[in-house]
Structure formats: structure tokens, C-alpha cells
C-alpha positions as semicolon CSV with decimal commas, in nm:
position;residue;x (nm);y (nm);z (nm)
1;M;17,294;3,786;-0,685
2;T;16,914;3,830;-0,614
3;D;16,654;3,611;-0,676
4;H;16,525;3,810;-1,005
5;N;16,890;3,743;-1,086
6;F;16,890;3,388;-1,072
7;S;16,566;3,385;-1,247
8;S;16,711;3,506;-1,479
9;W;16,991;3,366;-1,556
10;E;16,724;2,963;-1,554
11;R;16,529;3,099;-1,764
12;S;16,873;3,184;-1,975
13;I;16,946;2,833;-2,013
14;I;16,675;2,691;-2,040
15;D;16,603;2,946;-2,324
16;L;16,998;2,787;-2,382
17;L;16,872;2,429;-2,355
18;I;16,503;2,440;-2,623
19;V;16,845;2,550;-2,885
20;T;17,063;2,375;-2,805
21;L;16,886;2,057;-2,731
22;D;16,606;2,107;-2,980
23;I;16,414;2,058;-2,733
24;S;16,023;2,257;-2,613
25;N;16,006;2,460;-2,303
26;G;15,917;2,206;-2,096
27;D;16,093;1,926;-2,137
28;A;16,432;2,195;-2,062
29;Q;16,224;2,308;-1,735
30;G;16,256;1,974;-1,697
31;I;16,595;1,917;-1,739
32;V;16,622;2,260;-1,552
33;E;16,401;2,081;-1,212
34;A;16,549;1,780;-1,222
35;H;16,888;1,940;-1,174
36;Q;16,850;2,154;-0,920
37;F;17,172;2,048;-0,746
38;V;17,389;2,148;-1,007
39;L;17,209;2,428;-1,100
40;S;17,277;2,554;-0,786
41;Q;17,617;2,466;-0,743
42;E;17,651;2,662;-1,041
43;W;17,442;2,991;-0,954
44;A;17,711;2,927;-0,672
45;K;18,059;2,903;-0,918
46;G;17,927;3,203;-1,082
47;S;17,850;3,034;-1,425
48;T;17,762;3,160;-1,758
49;P;17,406;3,002;-1,876
50;E;17,626;2,902;-2,128
51;I;17,876;2,679;-1,874
52;A;17,538;2,581;-1,687
53;V;17,405;2,467;-2,044
54;Q;17,717;2,283;-2,119
55;R;17,709;2,037;-1,780
56;L;17,407;1,957;-1,783
57;T;17,450;1,806;-2,147
58;N;17,717;1,616;-2,003
59;L;17,513;1,493;-1,762
60;I;17,275;1,381;-1,921
61;N;17,417;1,260;-2,277
62;K;17,609;0,999;-2,028
């Protein structure tokens, strides 16, 4: 997959985090930036944005 597709995938994750956690765009971007390793693993596995968000929310709710 190309970088453009990754950018779109990552943007979808940010949008889902905003809705799921009822947070601001900046907070969602901060979560994504802080968890780049996790997201790179999810991208490599071919995970959907929904699965990636589920993994992120599990991590931050621990």
C-alpha cells in the first residue's frame, strides 16, 4: 500500500477516535502520534481502521 493510502487509513483512525472517545481532533492526533508503533503493526497486518481503533482504545483504557 502506498503512503497516500496510509495517510487516508490514519485519518480514518483519527476520525473514529474523535467519535468513539468523544475527544477533539488534536487529542485524537496526539493518540495516533503516541502510538505509531502499534499503528504500524496494525497497518502491516492489513487491519481496518475500526480494528486499529479498538486496539488503541484497549491500550489507553488499561
